[in-house]
C-alpha positions, 0 to 999 in steps of 0.5 A: 498528458492531455489533462491538467488539474484533473484526476486520472483514475486507474481502476483494478490495475493489479489483478489477473496476474496469471493471465496469458502472455498476451495480457498486458497489465499496468505497472505501478512502478511507471508512476514514479516519474510523475511524482515531481511532475516529470513527463511520462514520455518524450516525443522526437521533433522533425528537426533533423537533430536530437530535440525532444518535447517532454511536457510536465505532468500537471494532473493527479492520479488516484488508484482504486482496487480491492487488492493491495497495490504491489510496487517498489518501496520508492512508489509505495512511499509516495502514495497516500491510501485509505479504505473506503467502506460503509462503516460510517454510513447512516440515513443522514449520509443518504440525505446529504448525498441526495442534497448534493445531487440536487444542488442547482448547478447555478450555485456551484458553477463559480466554485473554481473561480472562487478558489482561484481568487483565493490563491495567494491567501490559500498558498501562504497558509498552506505552506505555513501549515505544511512546515508545521506538520512536517516538523510536528508529525514525527513527534505526535505519531509514535513510530513514524520516521520515514521522511517521504510519507511524512512529507506527503501526508503533511501536505495533505494535512495542510491542504485539509486545514486550508479548506476552512479559508475557502469554505467557512461552512467547514466545522473545526471538529471536522478538520480535527477528526480528519487530521487524526485520520491523516496521521494514522494514514501516514503510519499505515503507509510507512508500515506498508512500505517496509513490511510484508503483504497482509496475506504473507504476514498472515501466512507467517503468523500461522506458521509461527502459531503451528511451530509454537505448538510442536513437540521438541522431537517433531522436527527430528521425526519429520513432523514439523511444519519446517522440513529443513534439516538446518532449521536455524538457517532455513525454513522449508514449507510444503504448502499442501501440508501447511494447508492441511495443518491449518484446517486441522488446527481449526482456522482457515488457511490463506488463499493459496492461489494468491499466497503463491503469487506473493510469497516470492516477495516475502520481506521478513523471510527471504524466498530462496527457491521452490525445490525438493527437500530431503527432510530430517526423516529422509523423506523428499518433500516439495517445499518453498524454501526461505532464509531464516531472519537474522534476528530469529530467536528460535527455530521456525 
């Protein structure tokens, strides 16, 4: 609450989930109230009444971590995310970075003043382009239909285009390439909101692969990866057995510690319980039990 028009960074806030009870981890769901500028806290006044002060949030938040951010869909829909890596690094990149580091402060110190002087012109163009992208983005990006990611990324696209009015040195081809990235970011964000965590998706893909190579009698004999007696309704998987099957099939299993943290939030197949299951061969197995998806076309 002490900053305005400045970014506040939250670094590696979604890790170490299994530390002791004394460890307090940041909850990304608390960011939801900041989206429309609402205050994250209120303070009481010494007036003898019920007056409180709730100053609006005027800053911005950026999140940086290796793990995917895990939050409720309402929060995930309001984020814009991208991977930062060295895939496009080159010698020219280093040259440009060194040039920026050595740029005289005297030539840069007036940038904020320059931007503020262009406020009216900038905002007029920004809102014009936002309206365009908000209407056009669902048409040009196949499968994009979630209004919240569309709105957020349309604002970003409009901001990118408006940069040319502030800094004429920016080339049109740079803008065009960036807008293509923004479109892909919007679709990726929509998919991240409605789908499983990548580790969980990888788990179910491997389960599907293993089941697809089983013989018809494997389930009756208790040799199936699905240990449930009612495979049309439930999926019961022993993770130790699953890990061994993955290794025997020649591909690495998921990170099991991470998988156990995430499986309870499985969306495609809802987690029911961890319990002992009496499999079709009358053998008791400790399993993770999930509900079959309603549209399952075959036993998995």
